[in-house]
BATORPA-557871 format. One record per residue: x, y, z of N, C-alpha, C, O in turn. Coordinates in steps of 0.2 Angstrom, whole numbers, plus 2048, in hexadecimal, padded with zeros to 3 digits. Example, Ala and Ser with C-alpha at 12.3 -4.5 7.8 and 13.67 -1.06 7.14 Angstrom:
<nodes>
8427E482783E7EA8278427F08278477EF82A 8407F58238447FB824840800827843806828 
</nodes>
This chain:
<nodes>
766F0A434765F0443575FF0543B75EF08440 75CF01437754EFF43D756EFD44375BEFB445 74FEFD44574FEFB44D74FEF444D752EF1452 74DEF044974CEE8449754EE7447757EE544B 757EE844375FEE8442763EE8448767EE444A 760EF044C765EF1452763EEC457767EEA45B 75DEEA45875CEE445C760EDF45C763EDD461 760EDC456763ED645476BED545476EED0453 76EEDB456774EDF456775EDD45E77AEDA460 771EE1461771EDE469771ED746A775ED446E 76DED446776DECB468776ECA466779EC6469 77AECC46177FECA45F784ECC46578AECA466 783ED1468788ED446E787ED147578AED347A 783ECD475782EC947C787EC347D789EC0478 788EC248378EEC048578CEBA48A790EB648C 786EBA48C784EB348F77DEB148B779EB5488 77BEAA48C774EA848C76FEAB48E76AEAC48B 76FEAD49376AEB1497768EB7493763EB8491 76FEBC49276DEC148E76AEC0486765EC3484 76DEBB483768EB847C761EB747F75CEBA47B 75FEB5484758EB2484755EB948674FEBA483 757EBE489755EC448B754EC848474EECA482 759EC9481758ECC47A754EC9474751ECD470 753EC347574FEBF470748EC1471744EC246C 746EC1479740EC247973DEC8478737EC9477 741ECE478740ED447573FED446E73BED846D 741ED046A741ECE46273AECB460737ECD45A 739EC6465733EC246572DEC646172AECB463 72AEC145B726EC545871FEC545C71EEC1461 71AEC945A713EC845E710EC045B711EBE455 70BEBE460707EB8461705EB845A704EB3458 702EBE4576FEEBD451703EBF44B700EC1446 709EBE44B70EEC044670DEBB44070BEB6443 70CEBA43A70DEB5436711EB0437715EB143B 711EA8433715EA443471CEA7431721EA5434 71CEAA42C723EAB428727EAF42D72DEAE42E 724EB2431728EB743472BEB343C730EB4440 725EAF43C729EAB44472FEA6441733EA3445 72EEA443B733E9F43973AEA443873FEA243C 73AEA8436740EAE436743EAF43C749EB043E 73DEAF440742EB0448742EAC44C746EAD451 740EA644A745E9F44C74AE9E44A74EE9B44E 74BE9E443752E9C440757E9F44175CE9C442 755EA644375AEAC44675BEAA44B761EA844D 756EAA450758EA745875DEA2457763EA3458 75BE9C45475FE96454767E9845376CE95456 768E9B44F76DE9D44C772EA2452778EA2453 76EEA5455770EAA45C772EA5461777EA6464 76DEA046276FE9A467775E96466778E9446B 777E9646077CE9145D782E9545F786E93463 782E9B45D789EA145E78AEA1466790EA1468 786EA246A785EA3472789E9D47378FE9D474 786E97472788E90474791E91475793E8E47A 795E9447079BE9546F79EE994747A4E98477 79BE9E47579CEA447979CEA24807A1EA2483 795EA1482794E9F489795E9948C790E9648F 79AE9448B79DE8F48B798E8A491796E84491 798E8F497794E8B49B78DE8A49B78AE894A0 78BE8C495783E8B495784E8748D77FE88489 789E8448A78AE83483784E7D483781E7E47E 783E7848777DE73483777E75484772E72482 774E7B488770E7E48A76EE82485768E83483 772E86481771E8A47B770E8647676CE88472 774E80475772E7C46E76CE7846F769E7746A 769E77476762E7547575DE7A473758E78471 75EE80474759E87473759E8746C754E87469 760E87468761E8746275EE8245E75CE83458 75EE7C46075BE7645E753E7645D74FE73459 750E7946374AE7A464747E7F461741E7F460 74BE8445F749E8B45A747E87454741E87451 74CE8445174CE8244A746E7C449742E7B444 746E7844F73FE7344E739E7744F734E7444E 739E7D451733E81451733E8344972EE81445 737E87447739E8B441735E8543B731E86437 737E7E43B736E7943772FE7743872CE73433 72CE7943D724E7643D720E7C43C71AE7B43C 722E8243A71EE87438719E8843B713E88439 71CE8A443715E8E447716E9544971BE99448 712E9744C712E9E44F714E9E456716E98459 714EA2459716EA345F712EA0464714E9E469 70CE9F463707E9B467708E94465704E91469 70BE9246270CE8A45F707E8745A708E82458 702E8B4596FEE8A454700E8A44D703E8E44B 6FEE8444A700E864426FBE8A43D6F5E8843D 6FEE8F4396FBE934366FDE924306FBE9742C 700E8C42E701E8D4276FCE8A4226FEE8B41C 
</nodes>
């Protein structure tokens, strides 16, 4: 198993929204990563936030906000810095 897959398994093991934020921060691509890599990261992050919304019910709505935000960012084809590189 690659380090990258192990890191995503760490996200799946989280029990709180805070833990998901921390784990996703460690997986975040570099600011110079290409748009495709950022899009994949954002879509996978959105799934993680949707999942944690059902696990950490006290932060349900906040987690759904983050999921929606990540999906919007993915659909805009932006990099981590927000600049359009398509």
